[in-house]
GUMAR-359014 format. One record per residue (C-alpha): x, y, z; residue in one letter. Coordinates in Angstrom, 3 decimals, decimal comma. Each point is the difference from the previous one (the first is absolute). Layout:
X_Y_Z_A
...
END
This chain:
-7,591_40,932_-21,716_M
0,463_3,589_-1,421_V
1,399_3,037_0,836_F
-0,368_4,009_-1,638_F
3,124_2,227_-0,396_S
0,196_3,593_2,401_V
1,711_3,051_-0,925_A
1,416_1,792_3,315_S
2,501_2,497_0,728_T
0,072_-1,646_3,910_D
-0,509_-3,420_0,094_R
0,461_-0,274_3,234_S
-2,834_1,425_0,898_A
-2,386_-2,186_-2,122_L
2,215_-2,860_1,761_A
-2,190_-2,665_2,215_D
2,294_-2,013_2,651_P
-2,347_-3,305_-0,359_M
-0,561_0,015_-4,535_T
3,506_1,650_-0,548_G
-1,233_3,037_-1,261_G
-3,523_-0,194_-1,023_N
-1,763_3,613_-0,384_P
-4,131_0,621_-0,224_P
-1,244_-1,568_-3,318_F
0,514_2,221_-3,133_E
0,132_-0,309_-3,623_D
3,147_1,458_-0,662_C
-0,042_2,063_-2,892_A
2,308_1,510_-1,292_P
2,043_-3,326_0,091_P
3,420_-0,414_1,775_C
2,603_2,095_-2,099_A
3,355_-1,252_2,003_T
-0,538_-2,340_2,982_S
-2,943_-1,978_1,162_C
2,060_-2,142_2,579_Y
-3,016_0,070_2,684_I
-2,361_-2,686_-0,331_P
-3,626_1,552_-0,986_P
-3,247_-0,894_1,997_P
-1,865_-3,210_-0,373_R
-3,326_-0,466_-1,373_C
-2,659_-1,534_1,913_P
-0,969_-2,678_-2,979_W
2,182_-1,085_-2,736_Y
-0,549_-2,865_-2,862_F
2,361_-1,390_-2,370_Q
-0,779_-1,588_-3,070_A
3,301_-1,567_-2,255_D
0,640_-2,262_-3,010_A
1,738_-3,113_0,865_V
2,597_-1,674_-2,394_A
1,913_-2,914_2,119_L
1,952_-2,492_-1,459_R
0,282_-3,675_1,899_R
3,254_-1,758_0,773_E
0,242_-3,362_2,079_T
3,369_-1,426_0,845_Y
1,187_-3,479_-0,503_G
-0,356_-1,715_-3,871_N
-2,242_-2,925_0,337_I
0,555_-2,760_-3,151_S
-2,704_-1,132_-1,432_F
1,580_-2,639_-3,033_A
3,106_-0,985_-1,297_S
1,097_-1,065_-3,285_L
1,102_-3,264_0,760_G
0,837_-1,672_3,127_L
1,121_1,733_3,032_A
2,545_-1,377_2,423_P
-1,866_-1,850_3,129_P
-1,241_2,625_2,828_A
0,385_3,367_-2,343_T
-2,486_2,658_1,194_V
1,294_2,310_-3,080_N
1,967_-2,345_-2,262_P
2,504_2,027_-2,155_V
-1,680_-1,692_-3,233_N
-3,231_2,376_0,854_S
-1,813_1,253_-2,635_V
-3,368_1,593_1,757_L
-0,040_1,613_3,401_S
-1,330_3,257_1,905_T
3,063_1,836_-1,425_S
-2,226_-0,736_-4,029_S
-2,730_2,242_1,105_M
0,019_3,442_-0,026_D
-2,693_1,631_2,457_P
-0,371_3,826_-1,699_Q
-0,568_3,099_2,042_F
-4,169_-0,203_0,606_R
-2,007_2,629_1,095_A
-1,974_1,119_2,602_G
-1,951_2,278_2,667_A
1,157_1,472_3,130_Q
-2,569_1,893_2,266_I
0,893_1,581_3,662_L
-2,619_2,080_2,003_L
1,424_1,974_3,383_G
-1,091_2,246_2,678_H
1,853_2,251_2,577_T
-1,041_0,686_3,575_F
-0,264_3,723_-0,031_G
3,190_1,251_1,490_D
1,244_-3,488_1,322_S
2,797_-1,602_-1,436_P
-2,237_-3,117_-0,884_Y
-1,576_-1,077_-3,409_S
-1,198_-3,323_-1,003_I
0,432_-1,069_-3,794_E
-2,065_-2,641_-1,461_G
1,276_-1,715_-3,733_S
-0,515_-2,436_-2,185_Y
1,795_-0,990_-3,340_F
-0,605_-2,880_-2,637_W
2,106_-1,479_-3,010_I
-1,444_-1,174_-3,307_D
0,529_-3,868_-0,331_D
3,729_-0,994_-0,956_W
-0,278_-2,322_-3,004_D
3,230_-1,479_-1,332_S
0,403_-3,478_-2,450_T
3,130_-1,602_-1,280_A
0,072_-3,675_-1,689_D
3,159_-2,021_-1,108_V
-0,307_-2,574_-3,300_R
2,009_-3,065_-0,705_D
1,020_0,573_-3,514_L
1,205_-3,405_-0,589_S
-3,312_-1,440_0,446_G
1,468_-2,481_2,283_N
-1,819_0,962_3,256_G
3,113_0,460_1,752_L
-1,865_2,481_2,655_L
-0,149_-0,668_3,836_Y
-2,209_1,314_2,645_S
1,160_0,956_3,706_P
-2,208_-2,666_1,762_F
2,349_-2,695_-0,208_R
3,239_1,857_-0,061_N
0,051_0,490_-3,697_F
-0,875_-3,227_-1,377_G
1,726_-2,068_2,861_N
-1,885_-2,282_-0,284_P
-2,211_1,220_-2,290_P
-3,762_0,914_0,793_L
-2,621_-1,293_-2,775_A
-1,730_3,156_-1,793_G
2,367_2,996_1,377_F
3,155_-1,151_-1,233_D
1,003_-1,003_-3,857_N
-1,938_2,268_-1,320_N
1,030_2,515_-2,909_Q
-2,056_3,627_1,351_V
0,008_1,018_3,222_V
-1,507_3,579_0,986_S
-0,642_1,976_3,157_I
-2,715_2,602_1,334_Q
0,299_2,401_2,787_E
-2,261_2,346_1,337_R
0,075_1,689_3,018_S
-1,824_2,779_1,639_R
0,674_2,600_3,181_L
-2,021_2,292_2,083_Q
1,169_2,235_3,004_N
-2,193_1,804_2,838_G
1,320_2,165_2,784_E
-1,248_1,725_2,995_L
2,960_2,079_2,479_N
-0,104_2,809_1,832_V
2,515_2,342_-0,245_K
2,382_2,239_2,191_Y
1,531_3,363_-0,867_L
3,281_-0,127_1,776_L
0,706_3,571_1,793_P
3,143_1,179_-2,046_M
1,718_3,274_-0,642_P
-1,303_2,007_-3,518_G
2,658_-0,844_-2,171_N
-0,877_-1,411_-2,969_G
-0,705_-3,310_1,448_F
-3,194_-1,412_1,484_R
-0,304_-3,672_1,497_A
-3,298_-1,972_1,006_S
-0,034_-3,494_2,236_F
-2,638_-2,617_-1,464_L
-1,495_-2,999_1,274_V
-2,683_-1,880_-1,410_G
-1,521_-3,350_-1,020_V
0,711_-1,744_-3,999_R
-2,118_-2,417_-1,925_Y
1,945_-1,541_-3,412_V
-1,934_-2,342_-1,743_S
2,248_-1,865_-3,191_I
-2,335_-2,949_-2,141_D
2,399_-1,474_-2,484_E
-0,706_-3,249_-2,397_T
2,115_-1,835_-2,273_L
-0,755_-2,606_-2,728_E
2,328_-2,535_-1,445_Y
-0,744_-1,522_-3,404_Q
2,386_-2,496_-1,604_S
-0,876_-2,534_-2,950_F
1,085_-2,480_-2,652_L
-0,742_1,008_-3,532_Q
0,656_-2,027_-3,003_T
-1,267_0,175_-3,618_N
-1,975_3,177_1,405_N
-1,637_-2,536_1,819_T
0,072_0,419_4,030_Q
0,572_-2,814_1,711_L
-0,007_0,474_3,923_H
-0,858_3,208_1,603_S
0,429_0,951_3,664_Q
-1,181_3,041_1,583_L
1,007_1,102_3,699_L
-1,161_3,385_1,352_K
0,494_1,270_3,677_T
-1,252_2,865_2,150_W
1,718_1,890_2,545_A
-1,914_2,348_2,428_T
2,202_2,218_2,632_N
-2,354_2,384_2,250_D
2,577_2,004_2,372_L
-1,563_2,007_2,711_I
2,099_1,587_3,113_G
1,645_3,384_1,236_P
2,397_2,017_-1,471_Q
1,920_3,023_1,189_I
2,056_2,892_-2,134_G
1,170_3,403_-0,600_G
-1,338_2,971_-2,147_Y
2,491_2,205_-0,935_F
-0,256_3,701_-1,711_E
3,030_1,993_-1,773_F
-0,927_4,038_-0,710_F
2,557_2,019_-2,033_S
0,496_2,723_-1,851_S
-2,142_-0,927_-2,917_L
-3,309_1,897_0,289_P
-3,054_-2,318_0,443_N
1,321_-3,297_-0,160_S
1,684_-2,623_2,685_W
1,256_-3,808_0,000_I
-1,518_-2,323_2,537_T
1,383_-3,638_0,546_F
-2,095_-2,752_1,620_E
1,323_-3,148_1,880_V
-2,364_-2,564_1,402_K
0,735_-3,421_1,430_G
-2,662_-2,973_1,091_A
0,367_-3,314_1,601_I
-3,195_-1,733_-1,267_C
-2,079_-3,532_0,303_G
-0,241_-1,522_-3,310_N
-2,978_-2,275_-0,279_S
1,510_-1,825_-3,167_A
-1,648_-2,958_-2,101_T
0,256_-1,966_-3,334_Q
-1,358_-2,025_-1,835_M
1,208_-2,265_-2,725_T
-2,429_-1,527_-2,891_W
1,034_-2,677_-2,189_D
-1,964_-0,571_-3,306_S
0,684_-3,350_-0,797_A
-0,796_-1,909_3,803_T
-2,400_3,093_0,942_N
1,510_-0,057_3,375_L
0,040_3,125_2,260_N
3,188_0,515_1,970_V
-0,454_2,536_2,944_Q
1,751_1,226_2,650_S
0,036_3,519_2,214_D
1,870_1,434_2,707_R
0,591_3,005_2,009_V
3,643_1,801_-0,252_V
1,434_3,384_1,283_T
0,906_1,988_-3,253_A
1,649_3,118_0,066_F
-0,552_3,255_-1,820_V
2,047_3,092_-0,595_G
-0,887_3,229_-2,418_D
1,687_2,572_-1,459_L
-1,158_3,233_-1,681_A
1,562_3,016_-1,093_L
-1,962_2,578_-1,476_M
0,306_3,656_-1,356_F
-2,434_2,533_0,872_N
-1,253_3,076_-1,856_W
-2,722_2,520_0,834_R
-2,781_0,736_-2,723_I
-2,030_1,587_2,220_T
-0,998_0,991_3,849_S
-1,779_-2,985_-0,228_H
1,954_-2,506_-2,561_C
3,283_-1,537_-0,584_V
1,371_-2,145_-2,422_A
1,685_-2,990_0,848_R
2,469_-2,369_-1,513_F
2,288_-2,177_1,851_G
1,440_-3,692_-0,210_Y
-1,041_-2,486_2,527_Q
0,831_-3,827_0,600_A
-0,813_-2,725_2,147_M
1,330_-3,357_1,290_W
-2,054_-2,891_1,351_V
1,281_-3,357_1,175_D
-1,614_-2,787_1,435_G
-1,841_-0,859_-3,058_L
-1,992_-3,019_-1,494_A
1,273_0,853_-3,405_L
-1,727_-2,014_-2,502_A
3,472_-1,240_-1,955_A
1,244_-1,186_3,198_R
-3,051_-2,116_0,471_N
-0,386_-1,661_-3,314_L
3,059_-2,624_0,008_G
-0,595_-1,430_3,738_P
-3,788_0,207_-0,714_A
0,278_-1,861_-3,303_G
2,200_-3,124_2,208_T
-2,592_0,120_2,618_A
-2,818_-0,685_-2,506_L
1,640_-3,839_-0,080_E
1,805_-0,348_2,750_V
-1,631_2,254_2,861_G
1,305_3,241_1,684_P
3,570_0,575_0,041_V
-0,115_1,143_3,643_N
-2,528_0,701_2,988_S
-0,816_3,175_-1,605_F
-0,361_-0,913_-3,759_G
0,718_4,169_-0,900_I
3,168_2,080_-0,900_D
-0,808_2,935_2,155_A
3,688_1,370_-0,652_A
-0,469_1,996_-3,402_G
1,346_3,952_0,531_E
-1,442_2,202_-3,128_T
0,888_4,017_-0,338_V
-2,256_2,722_-1,862_Y
0,814_3,059_-1,302_H
-0,381_3,196_-2,035_G
-1,431_3,161_-0,752_P
-2,938_1,731_1,154_H
-1,705_3,680_-0,958_L
-2,803_1,198_1,543_G
-1,680_3,193_1,516_V
-0,972_0,986_3,647_E
-2,837_1,958_0,848_I
0,017_1,787_3,342_M
-2,371_1,757_1,684_W
END
């Protein structure tokens, strides 16, 4: 939401007790020479468009290969040579848009927003240089006992892809506050988050350039989160002409319709399961705003989003691989305890009319 700077020697005459100091709309030329502590008026419509770059971070390290036999009942053996930490998902670009409308002189406004990020695509592999096939998979506790085709291999590789989409519809209420260079709004709304992932696990034994056997295991995991959210929007005006800082915090409690499917190339067998769990979404954003013209503002900031209660592909490959042989490992057949953090900068403009 954008506000314009107003220069006035008698600020108390401009103040509005409801909005904390909103004079009638004007384009404010020339800009304030010294201080602009009174928040200027709001426009009926505003539109934001931002370029976004986010990095994806996951909690917990999942091992996919050990060099040599691991101790029994080991999740992450000390001789692990391939895991989720072997992959380094870089910043991925995306776009974010927002359209908002303020209802006349009331303190209420409504906003709809959406952003999406290009797929994160990370790969990692490991090779047993001895050529003896000493790489073991996690599907039977890293070779205790060995699983034909997946264990005693020479090469193991993994590829992980992940996609993020987010949509929101919020109502904001401008809180009545004194016009002292600070403004705050309370927001309530609904949020939708979609996180889709795939993980491919491939291993094979090669002797004299001849591939003796190869195994391919692939897991798909989808998460559709929807639920109510609340938050706050805070604006800090200073003596710097035509610029201000905004800080936004939001939290949502969502129902996550999580699904996973794992496919084994050797048996052409699928294991599928789904589950509805409670998930939480937390969102923080800090932005610097600079007014270019009376109807255009440049924006730069950094944002972070934390999500838990997720079915991540990496967390479902191991149990699903076991399930291909012995059936579902629990009553749900899906691990939905994953956590992910997305964070990165964004740069854009806001147009008001």
